[in-house]
N, C-alpha and C positions, 0 to 999 in steps of 0.2 A: 198717309196719303201724300204728304210732301216728299217722303222718302221714295215712294213709288214713282212720283213725277220725275224726281232726279234720276232714277235708274232709267226710266223711259227716255228722257232727254239725252242722257249719256249714250244710250244705245243708238239713238237716231244720229247723233253727232259722229259716232264711229262709222256708221253706215254711209253717211254722206262724205266722209273723208276718204273712203276707199278709192283707189285709182280707177280711171275709166276702163271699162272692159276692153280687152284687146280685140282688134278686128283682124280679119284675114288680110294677108298681104295683097291679094287682088283688090280688096276694098280700099286698102291704104294707098295703092297706086292710083286708083280712080279719084280718091279724095285729094291726093297730091296734084293730080292734073287740074282739078277744079281750083284748088288753092293757088297754085303757081300761076295758072291761067288768069285768075282775077288780078293778082299782083301785077302781072305783065300788062294786061289790058289797061289797067289804071295807072300805068307808068310809075309804079312804086319801086320796082327793082331796077338797080343800075346794072345793065347787062354787060357793060365794060368791066365792072368789078366782078361779075359772075365769071367772066373769062379767066380771071386771075385766081379764082377759088380752087382749092384742092378737094373740096367736098361740099356737100349741101345736105341740110336737114330740113324736112318739111313736116310740120306737126299741126295737129289740132288738139287743143287741151282745154280743160275747164277749170276755172278757179272757183273754189267754194266760198262760202261766207267768211268774213273776217273772224267770226267767232270760232268756226271750225278750222279754217286755215287749210293750206295745202293745195296742190294742183295735181292733176293726172291727165295723161294724154297718150295718144298713139301717133306714130308717123313712120317715116322712112329716112334712112341715111344712105347716101351714095357718094362714091369717090371718083375723082377724075383719073383716068388711066394715062399712061405716058403718051399715048397717041392723041390725047385730047378728048377722047370719048368718055362716056360714063359707065361705071360698073352697073351691075344689076342692083335692085333695091334690097336693103336690109331692114327688116321690121324692128322697130324699137318702141319702148314705152318709157314714159317719165312719170315720176311721182314725187310729191313732197316739195317743200321750199317755195321759191319764187321764180316764176318764168315770165316776168314782165308785168305782173298784175299789181296794180295799186289799190284797186277796189275789187272785192271778190264777187262771186256769183255770175261770172261772165264767160262767154264762149269765145275762144280766141284761135286764130290761125297764125302760125309763125313760120318764117323762112329764115334759116341761118346760113350764111355763106361762110364756110370754114376756110380760112386763108392759109393755114399751115398743115403740113402732113401730120405733125404731132397732135394737132387738134382733132383731126379725123380719127387718129388712133385712140384718143381719149374717149370719143363717142363709140367707136367700134368695140372698145374694151369695157364698156359699161361703167364709165367713171362716175363717182359721186362728186358733184360740183359743190364744194363748200361755199358757205354764205359770202365769203370774201374772195373766193377763188376766181370768179368770172363775172366781170362787169361788162355787159354787152354794150357795144357801140351801135347806135342807130345807123343803118346803112344809108349811103347817099342815094337819092332817088334819080329816076330818069336817066339822062345821058351825061351827068356830071363827069368831068374828067377824073381819071384815076391817076394819082401820083404815087411815088415810091413809098411814102409813109403809110399809105393805105394797106400795103402788103405786110406791114409789121404787126397789124392787129391779128389777134387769134381768130376772131369771127365778127361778123356784122349781123345785126338783127333787124328783121322786118316784121312788124306786128300788124294784124288786122283784127279789130275787136268788134264783137256783135252786141255789146251792151253798155259796158262801163269804161271808165278811164283806164288806160294802160300806161305803163312806163317801159323802161328798157333795163331794169335791174334783174339780173339773173343770179341765182345762187341757192345753195342749200337744197338742191334737188338731185335725184339719182336717175341715171340712164340705165335701162335694162334691155337686153337683147331678147326679142320675142322669138325664142327658138322654135316653138311649135309652128308659128306662122311661116317662118323661113323654111322649115322642113317640108311643110305642105306645099309651098309655092315652088320650091326647087325639086320636090319629090326626092329628097335626100335626107333621111332621118338624122344623120350625123353632121349635116352642113353647119359650118361655123361662120360667125360674123367675119373672121379673118379671110376665110375662103371667098366670101362674097365680095368684100371690100378690096381684096387683092386682085379681083377679076378672074380668079381660078375657076369659079363656077359660072357657067353661062346661063343666061335666061332661057328657060325652056321654050321650045318652038311655039307652043300654044299660048304663051304669055307675051310674045314679042309685039303683037299688034298694039296692045294697051300701053306697054312701057315705051314703045316708039313714039307715041303721042306726047309723053312727058319729055323724052329726049328732044323732040322737035321744038318744044317750048323753051328748052334750055339753050337753044342755039342763039 
């Protein structure tokens, strides 16, 4: 009986540790509008810093219990084009490691301002962020002045938590490109994250109304 209980518990732990199911890119765009809109309404985002950013990541992720460990989530990545506008969204997923959670079992929203083109490329290429590779810096809020030193950071983190305490430690997690969601959204089976983030692929006409609402929030 004890052996059976151990097997059952192990199975449940594996099940709970699985990444969050990937959503469609249309749903991710709507989620991103809600997430960023809340951050902006509550004056959490420094919009001057956003103007300096080379890219942005908007995610919702769930931290599981400390016993099980791990996080999983879905979101979007976008890059700023040379003319200052934003590319179309690229669907991404994350799993494993730490994405700011100090206490597990919580539902979290995160906005990352990517300050360097190389950092945008890391996310676009599905980098595995080692536990010591990325220590996030909490982004300045409201209208705080932006100085030159702020541009030297790889990225800034803004976290909103729906349950428990969160921190700003990032590391030991993997970024994956949600190719199926991207292919469905752009109606191009072979579309790559590089095509999207370089701006080579345009947002389809039928998708422009929704993404325009996000673009307006980012101004």
